[in-house]
N, C-alpha and C positions, 0 to 999 in steps of 0.2 A: 504494500500500500504506500509506503514512503521509505525514503533513504536518508541517512545522516552520516556525514563524514566525521570521524573522530577528531578530537582536538589536535592530534599530531599530524593529521592529514594522511595517515597511512592505511586506514581501513574505512569501509563504509558499512553501516548496519542497515539492513533492509527488513522491514516488517512485512509478513505475509499473513494477512487477516484470515484468509480462507484455510490455510494450513496450520494456523496457530503456531507459527515459528518465526524466529528472528535469525536471519542469516548475516554472517560477517564475511565480507570480501576484502582481500588484500588489494590495494591499489598499486598498479605498476605504472608510475608516471611516465617512464621512458616509452613504453609501448602503448600506453593509454588503455590498458586492459585491466580486468578484474579477475581474481581467482578466488574460489570459495575457500574460506579459512576455517570457519566453524559454524555450527547451528545450535540454537537453543530452542527447545520446544517449550511453549507457554502452556498454561492450564488449558485443558480441552474446552473449547467454546469461548475462550477469552476474547479472541479477535484482536490481536495487537494492531494498533493503528499508528500512533505517533510516539516519538521518543525525544528525550532531551538529555544532554550530558550535564552533570553537576559541574560547576566551574572548576572543581579540583581535577576533573577528568577521570576520577576513579569510580564514579557511579553513573548509571544510566537509569532514568525513570521512564517507564513506558505506560501509556494510557491504553487500556483495553476497551475497545468500542462495545463489544457485545456483553461482557459480564460486568461492565461499569466499575472497573477497578484501576488502581495505579500500582505498579510493581516497581520495587527498587532492586537493582542488580549490580553487583560489583563488576568493574570493567578493567581489563589490563591487556595491552598489546593485541587488540583484535578479538579477544575472547570475552564474551558476556557470560558471567556466572549465573548460577541458579538464583532466582529472586530470594532476597533475604527478608523481604517484607512486602505485603500486599494489603491495600486498604480500599474500601469502597468509596465511590464518589457520591453516593446517594445518602440522604438522611436516614436515620434509623426509622424503620417501619414503612419505608417506601416500597410498595409492591410493584415491581417492574412488569407485571403481567396483567394487572387489574385496570383495564381501560375505563371502566365505569367510575372508579374512584381515584385514579391517579391525578395528582395535583402538581402544578409547577411550584416554583419558589414563592409565588404570590398567592397560592391557594386556588388558582384557577385550573380548569382542566388542562392536563398535560398536552402539549402540541406534538408529542413524539412522532418521529418518523416510523414508518412501517418497517420492522426489522424481523429477523427470524423469530418465530413463535410469537409474533405480534407484540414485541416489547414496547413499552411506553417511553423508554429512554435509551439513548446510545451516546457514548462518549466521543469526543472529537479531538480537541487540541490540548497540548500540555506545554508549560513553560516553567523554568526556574529563574528566579531573580538573579541578577548579576553577582550579588553578594552570596548567593547560595543558601540563603536563609528561608526562602519560601518557594513553594511549588503551587502552581495554579493549573486547574483542569476545567474543561467545559463539559456540561451535560446538555444534550439536545433532547428535548422532551420535557425534562424537569426545568429546562430553560434557565440554567444557573451556572455560576462559576464556583468552584470549590477552591479552598485555600488550605494548604498544609504547611506547618512549620517544620523546617528541617533543623534538628538540633545538632550542635557541634559534636562530633564524635559518634553521632547516631544517624547517619544519612539513610540507613536502611529502615528506619522507623519514623517516617514523617507523621506528625500528629496534627489532627484537625485544628485549624485556627479560626478565629472569628473574622468573617468578611461581611460585615453588616449583621448577618445572622450566621447560622451554620453554613449557609451558602447564600449567594447573592443573585438576584434576578439579573439576567444578562441584558435587559432592556431591549431585547429583540428575540423573536421566537427562533428556535432552533440554533442555539449558540454554536459558533464554529470555533 
């Protein structure tokens, strides 16, 4: 679904939503070619979408479109390690299958896209602040942005932080 060059410019990580895998390819600048280096299988049905490197370059955060989670994985020399932490992007009690009662961040009916099994929400984008202290992700359907605090020494365990409330309305349907 998307590709990201590592901070050193030596490898590119590519998420494959349909196969629930993240591939790492070595970049050969001289020939302009890529060669497969490693593969990481994500949780079945996660649907890896976008990734972002922590400013330290030692961690990668991936947002999973289909199971509405963020995973934190260690990274070194083109190899993405097994996730050391995974956290939901949705508020407690949110039922991602209940169209009749699914509400967005403002309490209105969720505008969610049609997804496998008729999910009411799907995740889209992810960013880490330049200082590496906060991570943001978007929910399409719940129409919200989520915020996680990344503690020093604990990048694998981002904790929810307050962004207005537990999540903030994106001010537009289907947050990207």
